VOBA-1610 file (N, C-alpha, C; in pm, whole numbers, padded with zeros to 5 digits, always signed):
BEGIN
Unk+00369+04739+07991Unk+00379+04585+07989Unk+00528+04552+07999Unk+00547+04451+08101Unk+00681+04418+08123Unk+00736+04319+08007Unk+00860+04361+07963Unk+00920+04287+07856Unk+00957+04147+07902Unk+00914+04040+07823Unk+00929+03903+07859Unk+01050+03851+07790Unk+01188+03844+07857Unk+01306+03816+07800Unk+01290+03661+07756Unk+01239+03584+07839Unk+01237+03450+07815Unk+01151+03406+07675Unk+01043+03476+07677Unk+00954+03448+07557Unk+01013+03488+07437Unk+01083+03605+07450Unk+01157+03656+07320Unk+01266+03567+07272Unk+01333+03518+07374Unk+01445+03419+07329Unk+01385+03288+07266Unk+01280+03233+07333Unk+01212+03122+07282Unk+01165+03147+07142Unk+01097+03273+07120Unk+01050+03292+06985Unk+01150+03313+06883Unk+01267+03368+06923Unk+01387+03388+06830Unk+01438+03249+06804Unk+01473+03159+06892Unk+01521+03043+06858Unk+01425+02948+06775Unk+01294+02963+06809Unk+01197+02902+06717Unk+01205+02948+06577Unk+01207+03071+06559Unk+01216+03127+06425Unk+01335+03101+06350Unk+01454+03101+06422Unk+01581+03055+06361Unk+01571+02901+06320Unk+01517+02818+06410Unk+01503+02683+06380Unk+01413+02662+06257Unk+01298+02726+06247Unk+01208+02703+06134Unk+01280+02754+06012Unk+01348+02867+05997Unk+01405+02925+05896Unk+01515+02813+05841Unk+01585+02776+05941Unk+01706+02663+05916Unk+01630+02543+05856Unk+01531+02489+05911Unk+01459+02383+05851Unk+01420+02407+05704Unk+01353+02521+05681Unk+01306+02558+05552Unk+01435+02552+05462Unk+01542+02615+05482Unk+01641+02629+05395Unk+01717+02494+05361Unk+01716+02407+05462Unk+01779+02276+05448Unk+01692+02175+05369Unk+01558+02174+05406Unk+01464+02081+05352Unk+01373+02127+05249Unk+01376+02252+05209Unk+01272+02312+05102Unk+01301+02228+04974Unk+01414+02185+04950Unk+01443+02116+04827Unk+01366+01973+04813Unk+01313+01932+04930Unk+01235+01811+04937Unk+01086+01821+04884Unk+01046+01943+04894Unk+00896+01969+04881Unk+00847+01936+04754Unk+00926+01983+04646Unk+00875+01975+04499Unk+00878+01839+04434Unk+00920+01731+04508Unk+00953+01610+04436Unk+00836+01562+04355Unk+00723+01591+04395Unk+00601+01529+04313Unk+00536+01625+04222Unk+00613+01728+04200Unk+00553+01836+04095Unk+00646+01836+03978Unk+00581+01847+03859Unk+00657+01834+03730Unk+00696+01959+03684Unk+00791+02016+03773Unk+00855+02142+03747Unk+00996+02151+03819Unk+01076+02250+03770Unk+01200+02270+03848Unk+01310+02147+03854Unk+01391+02166+03946Unk+01510+02082+03959Unk+01462+01935+03986Unk+01370+01918+04090Unk+01307+01792+04122Unk+01242+01725+04008Unk+01173+01807+03939Unk+01081+01748+03834Unk+01173+01684+03711Unk+01282+01756+03699Unk+01385+01707+03596Unk+01449+01570+03655Unk+01481+01574+03770Unk+01544+01460+03838Unk+01454+01332+03841Unk+01326+01356+03849Unk+01221+01248+03854Unk+01232+01172+03713Unk+01281+01229+03604Unk+01282+01172+03482Unk+01393+01063+03469Unk+01506+01086+03536Unk+01610+01003+03544Unk+01705+01023+03415Unk+01658+01038+03309Unk+01721+01046+03182Unk+01635+01137+03093Unk+01706+01231+03020Unk+01638+01325+02921Unk+01703+01316+02809Unk+01626+01326+02686Unk+01690+01350+02556Unk+01715+01503+02531Unk+01623+01583+02589Unk+01649+01721+02574Unk+01621+01790+02701Unk+01707+01867+02751Unk+01686+01941+02871Unk+01708+02088+02822Unk+01608+02170+02856Unk+01595+02299+02829Unk+01609+02389+02960Unk+01707+02492+02968Unk+01729+02565+03081Unk+01743+02714+03054Unk+01670+02794+03101Unk+01683+02932+03079Unk+01583+03026+03146Unk+01548+03144+03104Unk+01471+03244+03159Unk+01333+03230+03110Unk+01246+03323+03134Unk+01111+03327+03088Unk+01099+03327+02933Unk+01210+03349+02867Unk+01210+03338+02705Unk+01179+03200+02681Unk+01198+03093+02761Unk+01183+02961+02734Unk+01060+02911+02780Unk+01001+02985+02874Unk+00869+02946+02931Unk+00760+02909+02858Unk+00745+02970+02730Unk+00631+02952+02649Unk+00664+02837+02548Unk+00772+02779+02556Unk+00804+02667+02447Unk+00702+02557+02462Unk+00650+02510+02358Unk+00539+02421+02359Unk+00602+02277+02365Unk+00587+02218+02481Unk+00640+02088+02517Unk+00561+01973+02466Unk+00437+02008+02441Unk+00342+01906+02362Unk+00401+01892+02229Unk+00442+01984+02146Unk+00497+01989+02023Unk+00638+01920+02025Unk+00730+01949+02133Unk+00847+01894+02148Unk+00847+01744+02166Unk+00738+01704+02231Unk+00717+01551+02253Unk+00683+01486+02128Unk+00656+01550+02022Unk+00625+01473+01914Unk+00755+01413+01844Unk+00874+01453+01901Unk+00995+01391+01852Unk+01050+01281+01964Unk+01020+01327+02095Unk+01067+01233+02208Unk+00998+01287+02323Unk+00939+01190+02403Unk+00867+01235+02522Unk+00966+01264+02634Unk+01102+01236+02622Unk+01186+01266+02733Unk+01250+01396+02726Unk+01167+01503+02740Unk+01212+01641+02726Unk+01156+01713+02852Unk+01237+01806+02896Unk+01207+01871+03023Unk+01265+02024+03022Unk+01194+02110+03080Unk+01227+02252+03096Unk+01259+02283+03251Unk+01371+02325+03276Unk+01404+02384+03405Unk+01415+02527+03390Unk+01305+02608+03423Unk+01295+02735+03394Unk+01271+02821+03511Unk+01352+02932+03533Unk+01329+03012+03656Unk+01347+03171+03592Unk+01241+03248+03618Unk+01241+03371+03557Unk+01383+03451+03571Unk+01427+03489+03453Unk+01554+03583+03456Unk+01684+03504+03483Unk+01674+03366+03445Unk+01783+03286+03489Unk+01900+03331+03400Unk+02017+03362+03448Unk+02136+03398+03373Unk+02233+03278+03368Unk+02343+03308+03286Unk+02437+03189+03259Unk+02489+03124+03394Unk+02521+03207+03487Unk+02571+03173+03621Unk+02465+03079+03687Unk+02340+03108+03695Unk+02234+03023+03744Unk+02230+02898+03667Unk+02217+02901+03547Unk+02208+02784+03456Unk+02327+02696+03469Unk+02446+02744+03504Unk+02563+02655+03517Unk+02544+02588+03656Unk+02507+02650+03754Unk+02465+02577+03885Unk+02361+02482+03862Unk+02262+02510+03794Unk+02149+02417+03770Unk+02215+02292+03707Unk+02291+02302+03584Unk+02335+02194+03521Unk+02427+02118+03610Unk+02535+02183+03685Unk+02625+02101+03783Unk+02536+02018+03882Unk+02427+02090+03948Unk+02363+02008+04031Unk+02290+01897+03998Unk+02219+01900+03870Unk+02145+01792+03803Unk+02238+01675+03772Unk+02365+01713+03725Unk+02460+01610+03695Unk+02511+01543+03808Unk+02532+01614+03921Unk+02579+01556+04050Unk+02488+01466+04114Unk+02359+01494+04083Unk+02251+01414+04134Unk+02189+01303+04052Unk+02272+01276+03949Unk+02246+01159+03862Unk+02164+01166+03740Unk+02120+01277+03704Unk+02035+01305+03585Unk+02123+01275+03468Unk+02078+01191+03372Unk+02152+01157+03258Unk+02096+01259+03142Unk+02174+01346+03088Unk+02131+01436+02975Unk+02194+01409+02841Unk+02116+01390+02748Unk+02165+01372+02605Unk+02197+01501+02540Unk+02090+01598+02545Unk+02113+01727+02477Unk+02068+01838+02585Unk+02145+01940+02586Unk+02127+02047+02678Unk+02110+02184+02599Unk+01990+02255+02610Unk+01963+02362+02527Unk+01949+02485+02629Unk+02026+02587+02609Unk+02049+02696+02702Unk+01995+02832+02642Unk+01923+02913+02708Unk+01873+03029+02667Unk+01978+03134+02659Unk+01997+03199+02539Unk+02088+03315+02527Unk+02017+03445+02544Unk+01966+03458+02657Unk+01897+03600+02693Unk+02006+03696+02733Unk+02009+03791+02637Unk+02115+03894+02633Unk+02118+03979+02770Unk+02000+04021+02807Unk+02004+04118+02922Unk+02045+04040+03056Unk+02011+03909+03053Unk+02066+03824+03180Unk+02216+03819+03181Unk+02268+03799+03060Unk+02420+03779+03037Unk+02491+03901+03062Unk+02425+04018+03041Unk+02496+04148+03056Unk+02515+04209+03201Unk+02434+04147+03287Unk+02441+04180+03424Unk+02530+04083+03525Unk+02559+04131+03639Unk+02625+04056+03731Unk+02540+03935+03774Unk+02589+03819+03826Unk+02514+03717+03865Unk+02409+03749+03959Unk+02284+03686+03950Unk+02185+03720+04035Unk+02068+03629+04020Unk+02009+03571+04120Unk+01882+03478+04104Unk+01762+03564+04106Unk+01733+03592+03973Unk+01620+03676+03961Unk+01486+03618+04012Unk+01475+03491+04014Unk+01360+03417+04053Unk+01388+03358+04183Unk+01334+03401+04304Unk+01375+03353+04438Unk+01334+03197+04441Unk+01246+03140+04361Unk+01191+03016+04372Unk+01304+02918+04348Unk+01406+02961+04260Unk+01526+02873+04235Unk+01604+02856+04374Unk+01604+02964+04440Unk+01687+02948+04575Unk+01612+02859+04663Unk+01463+02865+04655Unk+01395+02803+04751Unk+01410+02649+04724Unk+01402+02622+04590Unk+01398+02466+04548Unk+01534+02411+04550Unk+01645+02479+04562Unk+01784+02433+04551Unk+01830+02366+04679Unk+01902+02262+04662Unk+01952+02179+04787Unk+02042+02288+04865Unk+02070+02270+04981Unk+02144+02369+05078Unk+02287+02406+05014Unk+02358+02291+04965Unk+02497+02315+04916Unk+02488+02402+04789Unk+02373+02393+04709Unk+02356+02471+04601Unk+02311+02625+04631Unk+02236+02625+04747Unk+02214+02763+04800Unk+02343+02850+04832Unk+02436+02773+04889Unk+02565+02837+04926Unk+02637+02887+04801Unk+02636+02804+04687Unk+02707+02841+04566Unk+02643+02944+04505Unk+02498+02974+04514Unk+02421+03069+04450Unk+02460+03211+04533Unk+02474+03192+04675Unk+02516+03303+04752Unk+02660+03347+04718Unk+02738+03260+04693Unk+02868+03293+04660Unk+02881+03373+04526Unk+02791+03333+04438Unk+02788+03400+04292Unk+02725+03543+04314Unk+02619+03548+04399Unk+02558+03693+04430Unk+02656+03794+04492Unk+02758+03733+04563Unk+02845+03816+04639Unk+02953+03885+04527Unk+02940+03840+04414Unk+03035+03903+04297Unk+02968+04027+04264Unk+02846+04062+04281Unk+02785+04180+04245Unk+02810+04291+04343Unk+02911+04362+04317Unk+02971+04474+04414Unk+02863+04584+04445Unk+02772+04598+04350Unk+02661+04705+04376Unk+02554+04663+04449Unk+02543+04526+04483Unk+02415+04475+04556Unk+02424+04512+04690Unk+02298+04518+04758Unk+02272+04537+04898Unk+02261+04368+04941Unk+02367+04327+04989Unk+02381+04181+05012Unk+02299+04151+05145Unk+02286+04258+05237Unk+02209+04230+05368Unk+02063+04206+05327Unk+02000+04306+05238Unk+01879+04282+05194Unk+01852+04152+05125Unk+01959+04122+05045Unk+01957+03995+04945Unk+01953+03877+05039Unk+02032+03869+05144Unk+02035+03753+05231Unk+01894+03740+05301Unk+01831+03856+05345Unk+01697+03845+05402Unk+01602+03788+05314Unk+01610+03850+05187Unk+01508+03787+05078Unk+01526+03650+05050Unk+01643+03604+05022Unk+01677+03465+04997Unk+01658+03371+05104Unk+01736+03383+05206Unk+01739+03280+05320Unk+01609+03303+05403Unk+01542+03425+05423Unk+01444+03437+05516Unk+01298+03422+05443Unk+01294+03495+05325Unk+01165+03507+05263Unk+01136+03419+05150Unk+01229+03379+05078Unk+01209+03308+04953Unk+01123+03173+04986Unk+00998+03166+04917Unk+00924+03042+04924Unk+00848+03023+05058Unk+00837+03130+05138Unk+00760+03111+05264Unk+00616+03091+05234Unk+00558+03134+05131Unk+00419+03104+05112Unk+00401+02950+05065Unk+00485+02902+04990Unk+00494+02764+04946Unk+00514+02678+05065Unk+00606+02713+05148Unk+00647+02646+05271Unk+00537+02630+05366Unk+00461+02731+05399Unk+00359+02741+05497Unk+00233+02663+05436Unk+00205+02692+05312Unk+00071+02654+05255Unk+00110+02535+05163Unk+00213+02452+05180Unk+00244+02349+05108Unk+00138+02253+05057Unk+00045+02191+05141Unk-00060+02107+05101Unk-00145+02175+04990Unk-00179+02292+05003Unk-00261+02358+04910Unk-00184+02383+04781Unk-00060+02453+04794Unk+00019+02480+04677Unk+00057+02359+04593Unk+00091+02246+04661Unk+00127+02127+04588Unk+00024+02072+04498Unk-00100+02078+04545Unk-00222+02028+04463Unk-00229+02132+04338Unk-00220+02260+04354Unk-00248+02356+04254Unk-00121+02341+04152Unk-00012+02344+04201Unk+00105+02319+04114Unk+00123+02207+04034Unk+00073+02086+04092Unk+00069+01972+04013Unk-00017+01961+03899Unk-00124+02054+03882Unk-00200+02061+03774Unk-00158+02173+03680Unk-00055+02243+03707Unk-00014+02363+03641Unk+00107+02339+03547Unk+00186+02226+03550Unk+00303+02220+03482Unk+00298+02083+03397Unk+00356+02101+03284Unk+00382+01973+03195Unk+00518+01980+03154Unk+00595+01882+03182Unk+00741+01869+03150Unk+00817+01993+03200Unk+00775+02066+03294Unk+00838+02182+03337Unk+00772+02317+03290Unk+00707+02291+03181Unk+00644+02406+03110Unk+00494+02425+03161Unk+00427+02528+03109Unk+00304+02538+03145Unk+00202+02451+03067Unk+00099+02392+03143Unk+00001+02310+03083Unk-00085+02392+02984Unk-00096+02516+02990Unk-00158+02611+02898Unk-00070+02630+02775Unk-00073+02516+02701Unk+00026+02507+02590Unk-00034+02590+02463Unk+00054+02644+02387Unk+00010+02708+02260Unk-00028+02603+02154Unk-00018+02461+02197Unk-00067+02364+02118Unk-00225+02389+02111Unk-00279+02433+02212Unk-00429+02464+02198Unk-00461+02551+02109Unk-00379+02640+02052Unk-00419+02738+01952Unk-00447+02685+01824Unk-00412+02558+01805Unk-00439+02494+01664Unk-00589+02475+01665Unk-00647+02462+01795Unk-00788+02421+01793Unk-00876+02549+01820Unk-00819+02639+01896Unk-00891+02771+01908Unk-00809+02888+01880Unk-00798+02913+01763Unk-00722+03028+01708Unk-00788+03177+01757Unk-00907+03163+01796Unk-00969+03286+01836Unk-00921+03326+01974Unk-00856+03242+02039Unk-00795+03268+02182Unk-00666+03334+02176Unk-00608+03369+02065Unk-00478+03442+02041Unk-00475+03571+02132Unk-00373+03587+02210Unk-00360+03710+02283Unk-00280+03809+02192Unk-00344+03889+02116Unk-00285+03980+02024Unk-00257+04102+02083Unk-00131+04152+02084Unk-00093+04277+02136Unk-00097+04382+02037Unk-00167+04496+02054Unk-00162+04601+01962Unk-00050+04697+02026Unk+00002+04789+01925Unk+00124+04873+01964Unk+00094+04950+02079Unk-00033+05010+02095Unk-00059+05087+02225Unk-00070+04996+02340Unk-00085+04877+02339Unk-00088+04795+02448Unk+00053+04725+02504Unk+00142+04759+02408Unk+00284+04694+02453Unk+00356+04793+02535Unk+00417+04735+02638Unk+00498+04830+02725Unk+00619+04887+02650Unk+00648+05004+02689Unk+00781+05053+02621Unk+00900+04961+02637Unk+00994+04954+02554Unk+01110+04871+02551Unk+01198+04917+02679Unk+01219+04813+02763Unk+01296+04842+02877Unk+01428+04788+02873Unk+01531+04878+02845Unk+01672+04826+02832Unk+01730+04836+02963Unk+01838+04752+02998Unk+01912+04767+03110Unk+01983+04905+03112Unk+01971+04982+03217Unk+02039+05116+03224Unk+02183+05095+03169Unk+02209+05210+03111Unk+02353+05224+03061Unk+02467+05195+03154Unk+02439+05251+03283Unk+02546+05236+03382Unk+02548+05106+03450Unk+02460+05014+03430Unk+02455+04883+03502Unk+02543+04780+03441Unk+02580+04794+03320Unk+02666+04695+03250Unk+02741+04746+03135Unk+02856+04695+03094Unk+02917+04735+02981Unk+02857+04683+02865Unk+02904+04722+02743Unk+02849+04685+02623Unk+02890+04555+02576Unk+02839+04449+02651Unk+02890+04308+02631Unk+02856+04216+02736Unk+02905+04100+02736Unk+02879+04006+02841Unk+02961+04028+02960Unk+02886+04025+03063Unk+02946+04043+03213Unk+03052+03926+03230Unk+03185+03976+03272Unk+03287+03889+03283Unk+03251+03745+03370Unk+03177+03771+03479Unk+03133+03640+03562Unk+03047+03571+03468Unk+02955+03624+03399Unk+02868+03537+03311Unk+02947+03472+03199Unk+03039+03533+03172Unk+03122+03466+03049Unk+03197+03342+03106Unk+03244+03357+03221Unk+03304+03235+03296Unk+03191+03120+03312Unk+03069+03166+03328Unk+02967+03080+03355Unk+02935+02996+03222Unk+02952+03080+03105Unk+02911+03013+02989Unk+03011+02913+02956Unk+03145+02952+02985Unk+03255+02852+02970Unk+03239+02726+03058Unk+03194+02754+03177Unk+03178+02647+03268Unk+03067+02550+03201Unk+02962+02603+03152Unk+02867+02522+03093Unk+02917+02438+02979Unk+02993+02497+02906Unk+03062+02421+02786Unk+03145+02312+02836Unk+03226+02335+02940Unk+03320+02233+02987Unk+03246+02129+03062Unk+03141+02163+03147Unk+03056+02054+03204Unk+02993+01953+03101Unk+02940+02014+02995Unk+02880+01933+02888Unk+02981+01832+02824Unk+03101+01894+02796Unk+03202+01809+02732Unk+03249+01694+02826Unk+03263+01733+02963Unk+03318+01630+03041Unk+03211+01527+03070Unk+03093+01555+03047Unk+02967+01446+03078Unk+02901+01402+02940Unk+02971+01426+02822Unk+02930+01384+02700Unk+02780+01425+02670Unk+02761+01551+02695Unk+02626+01614+02674Unk+02635+01710+02542Unk+02554+01681+02454Unk+02540+01771+02319Unk+02479+01905+02373Unk+02560+02002+02354Unk+02511+02150+02402Unk+02472+02247+02272Unk+02366+02308+02297Unk+02319+02417+02220Unk+02271+02543+02284Unk+02329+02646+02251Unk+02276+02771+02300Unk+02167+02839+02208Unk+02057+02893+02264Unk+01944+02940+02163Unk+01910+03071+02184Unk+01911+03148+02085Unk+01852+03278+02093Unk+01710+03278+02046Unk+01615+03318+02142Unk+01483+03311+02110Unk+01444+03450+02031Unk+01350+03444+01934Unk+01308+03573+01866Unk+01259+03680+01967Unk+01300+03809+01942Unk+01241+03925+02021Unk+01176+04016+01923Unk+01109+04105+01980Unk+01045+04200+01879Unk+01160+04280+01813Unk+01121+04346+01702Unk+01220+04402+01617Unk+01307+04506+01694Unk+01246+04599+01774Unk+01315+04698+01845Unk+01422+04654+01936Unk+01397+04534+01993Unk+01500+04471+02078Unk+01622+04431+01999Unk+01596+04363+01887Unk+01704+04328+01790Unk+01790+04454+01736Unk+01724+04560+01725Unk+01781+04687+01674Unk+01867+04756+01784Unk+01842+04719+01907Unk+01910+04776+02022Unk+02069+04753+02006Unk+02145+04861+02013Unk+02296+04849+02010Unk+02336+04764+02116Unk+02287+04771+02228Unk+02324+04703+02348Unk+02300+04555+02326Unk+02191+04519+02281Unk+02149+04392+02250Unk+02261+04320+02148Unk+02281+04395+02048Unk+02376+04349+01952Unk+02504+04327+02001Unk+02554+04422+02092Unk+02689+04402+02157Unk+02691+04268+02237Unk+02588+04247+02316Unk+02588+04125+02405Unk+02592+04007+02302Unk+02515+03996+02200Unk+02491+03889+02111Unk+02627+03867+02035Unk+02695+03974+01998Unk+02820+03950+01929Unk+02915+03884+02020Unk+02927+03929+02145Unk+03028+03869+02224Unk+02979+03732+02263Unk+02850+03695+02277Unk+02813+03566+02294Unk+02859+03473+02178Unk+02835+03533+02070Unk+02876+03449+01937Unk+03026+03426+01933Unk+03095+03522+01975Unk+03252+03516+01974Unk+03286+03394+02073Unk+03213+03375+02192Unk+03254+03282+02278Unk+03216+03131+02225Unk+03091+03136+02142Unk+03068+03020+02088Unk+03161+02966+01979Unk+03212+03064+01908Unk+03324+03027+01800Unk+03445+02999+01865Unk+03485+03060+01986Unk+03623+03047+02051Unk+03617+02889+02098Unk+03496+02848+02147Unk+03517+02708+02215Unk+03429+02609+02127Unk+03406+02638+01992Unk+03354+02558+01891Unk+03230+02490+01941Unk+03136+02580+01987Unk+03002+02533+02039Unk+02887+02580+01962Unk+02795+02484+01936Unk+02674+02501+01867Unk+02585+02599+01922Unk+02519+02683+01826Unk+02423+02772+01882Unk+02313+02799+01770Unk+02202+02831+01811Unk+02096+02866+01710Unk+02052+03020+01733Unk+02065+03099+01623Unk+02041+03241+01628Unk+01975+03281+01513Unk+01897+03397+01538Unk+01833+03475+01422Unk+01917+03515+01323Unk+01864+03505+01193Unk+01941+03552+01070Unk+01946+03704+01091Unk+01851+03762+01152Unk+01852+03921+01142Unk+01968+03960+01253Unk+01971+03885+01373Unk+02078+03918+01458Unk+02229+03916+01390Unk+02239+03788+01327Unk+02362+03762+01261Unk+02402+03878+01164Unk+02303+03931+01084Unk+02320+04038+00992Unk+02374+04159+01064Unk+02303+04192+01181Unk+02321+04315+01247Unk+02464+04315+01319Unk+02508+04211+01346Unk+02640+04206+01422Unk+02753+04179+01318Unk+02709+04156+01190Unk+02806+04134+01069Unk+02888+04001+01105Unk+02818+03895+01150Unk+02882+03779+01172Unk+02915+03697+01051Unk+03040+03640+01052Unk+03080+03562+00947Unk+03019+03412+00962Unk+02992+03343+00846Unk+02925+03215+00843Unk+03015+03110+00933Unk+02966+03040+01010Unk+03037+02944+01085Unk+02980+02812+01100Unk+03046+02706+01103Unk+02984+02569+01125Unk+02907+02561+01259Unk+02942+02647+01351Unk+02878+02624+01495Unk+02739+02701+01480Unk+02703+02768+01395Unk+02577+02846+01392Unk+02466+02806+01303Unk+02370+02764+01365Unk+02237+02733+01285Unk+02148+02853+01289Unk+02111+02917+01182Unk+02034+03026+01182Unk+01882+02989+01135Unk+01788+03099+01168Unk+01643+03068+01124Unk+01602+03223+01104Unk+01480+03209+01024Unk+01420+03341+00988Unk+01285+03341+01067Unk+01240+03454+01121Unk+01131+03484+01200Unk+01082+03622+01176Unk+00947+03635+01163Unk+00892+03768+01150Unk+00910+03846+01280Unk+00989+03947+01278Unk+01024+04015+01404Unk+00945+04133+01419Unk+00856+04166+01328Unk+00778+04285+01343Unk+00624+04249+01335Unk+00588+04131+01348Unk+00448+04090+01346Unk+00397+04080+01487Unk+00322+04170+01514Unk+00260+04189+01652Unk+00187+04070+01707Unk+00126+03992+01618Unk+00059+03856+01645Unk+00160+03770+01728Unk+00285+03782+01701Unk+00382+03679+01746Unk+00445+03726+01884Unk+00417+03840+01941Unk+00483+03891+02054Unk+00380+03930+02172Unk+00411+03884+02295Unk+00345+03933+02404Unk+00391+04067+02455Unk+00527+04088+02436Unk+00587+04220+02467Unk+00719+04217+02392Unk+00804+04296+02417Unk+00925+04323+02343Unk+01030+04215+02344Unk+01019+04126+02449Unk+01119+04026+02458Unk+01052+03874+02466Unk+00919+03869+02489Unk+00852+03734+02498Unk+00771+03727+02379Unk+00748+03597+02326Unk+00670+03564+02229Unk+00536+03539+02277Unk+00421+03553+02188Unk+00286+03530+02232Unk+00264+03378+02213Unk+00149+03331+02242Unk+00114+03180+02223Unk+00137+03142+02073Unk+00097+03211+01990Unk+00118+03179+01835Unk+00262+03184+01816Unk+00338+03283+01857Unk+00488+03287+01830Unk+00549+03179+01898Unk+00519+03147+02007Unk+00586+03027+02078Unk+00557+02906+01997Unk+00436+02878+01944Unk+00411+02764+01867Unk+00494+02763+01741Unk+00510+02881+01670Unk+00592+02888+01545Unk+00742+02858+01572Unk+00796+02921+01697Unk+00923+02895+01721Unk+00963+02752+01758Unk+00868+02695+01839Unk+00887+02548+01876Unk+00901+02469+01747Unk+00816+02493+01645Unk+00810+02417+01531Unk+00963+02437+01461Unk+01016+02563+01457Unk+01147+02582+01412Unk+01247+02495+01467Unk+01240+02493+01612Unk+01339+02412+01693Unk+01334+02265+01660Unk+01196+02228+01633Unk+01176+02075+01616Unk+01241+02044+01476Unk+01230+02132+01371Unk+01296+02107+01248Unk+01450+02123+01252Unk+01499+02195+01344Unk+01641+02216+01352Unk+01704+02097+01426Unk+01635+02045+01519Unk+01690+01938+01605Unk+01644+01810+01551
//
């Protein structure tokens, strides 16, 4: 079969054009869905904006709404401080008025070099934010940037982009204030629906490999934490970093403790408010500080955990109640 150069060139040009359109205009697609960056912007003004990794995914926004209905979660799986700083910067620049900003203190995310673990963040970001995410990714000297560029610019969100009419209808019914509509609030009515994990069902604790990071916060992530602090001060936003409860084995990890100790040192150095587990504070021998609000939680009760770092439905309900009382 004779190779058709003209057809190949036309196909290549069409593909490049389609990918370019996707990367520039993908941020426009989610404007009617109650999730992500655009979902937050639709509110115009929020009393409480929550940003973080999947640790925040289970927060019960029906319960949080008991205090104010102007709350929203901008959550992307594995979001690290660098990604959260870019999310905050973008939302401020696009006019969102934020009264209180709550940031997830996920230790494993802060310990690694910057990386958008959730490609959907890249898909939903405006093009100028995509370039900032890419600049942050280039700080990771061990990364395969060619593969990363292919994944982020070429592959991210292709299913959503192609099947948008179908996806948008499904997604519109799946989120409430950025969180899942399958709220732990329902557990008050149906306690038998609890997803209880027995020891044999829980996956082994997966720590970040020893060689992948030092015993503490990654330097680039530290800079991002400071950037978040400065952005909030410049824009009169009340800022709180939040440690969610983890299963006891995680809290006992020396790596986890090293990251949380350095996290707390940053909070104290910049006089920034944080909410942390009493158990963590004891393990890292933290001194009492006006910046720190502590809480108690059953860290060895299997009913409260889906795995070693995520709370179960009941656990999320209990922790949301703690946040409501603190705030």
